C-alpha positions, 0 to 999 in steps of 0.5 A, spaced: 476 024 941 482 029 941 485 032 947 484 039 944 478 043 944 475 044 938 476 051 935 471 056 931 474 054 924 469 049 921 471 044 926 478 044 926 482 043 932 488 048 933 495 046 931 500 045 937 505 050 934 500 056 935 497 054 942 504 053 946 508 059 948 514 058 944 509 057 938 506 064 939 512 067 939 514 063 933 507 065 929 508 073 929 514 072 924 510 068 920 504 072 920 509 078 918 512 074 913 505 072 910 503 079 909 509 081 906 508 076 901 501 078 900 503 085 898 509 083 894 505 078 890 498 081 889 497 088 892 501 094 891 505 097 897 503 104 900 509 107 897 506 104 890 499 108 891 503 114 893 507 114 887 500 113 883 496 118 886 502 123 885 502 121 878 495 122 877 495 129 881 501 131 877 497 130 870 491 134 873 495 140 875 499 140 868 492 139 864 490 145 869 496 149 867 496 148 860 488 150 860 490 156 863 496 158 859 491 157 853 486 161 855 491 167 857 494 167 850 487 167 847 484 172 852 490 176 850 489 175 843 482 177 843 484 184 847 489 186 842 484 185 836 479 189 840 484 194 841 485 195 834 478 195 832 477 201 837 483 204 834 479 203 827 473 206 830 476 212 833 479 214 826 472 213 823 469 217 828 474 223 827 473 223 820 465 223 821 466 229 825 470 232 820 465 231 815 459 233 819 462 240 821 463 241 813 456 239 812 454 244 817 458 249 815 455 248 807 448 248 810 449 254 814 452 258 808 446 255 804 441 258 809 445 265 809 445 265 801 437 263 801 435 269 806 439 273 802 435 272 796 439 267 792 434 263 787 439 256 787 440 256 795 432 258 796 431 252 791 436 247 795 433 249 802 426 248 800 428 241 797 431 239 804 425 242 807 421 237 803 425 231 805 425 233 813 432 237 813 432 244 816 438 248 815 439 254 819 444 260 818 450 260 823 449 263 829 442 261 830 
């Protein structure tokens, strides 16, 4: 049998370097050295993760900014197109109001002539009445 007590690791005994006071002091640098070699060999350091996370966040922000800029340009273009359409409608509406005023003046004059006994004006007034259009002299 051995002089050392069994350890909890699968029946192995503790090494003499780890049990003594000089071994305990010597084991700390070895453990720190081991963790550094594991990071260097197989894993990223915390600064490597920070850079990767920074790059991902930066790319997300760039995409959001680009999408917002594209949407802003699109909305501005749509606004200008709507402004042009409204201006075109205003011109058309003004022209329609002028034509309506002229038509009402002609209809009023025709109604005045029909009341005065003009046969052509009476015929036109009767024809418009059959179609459901009533013309009146101005001022009534």
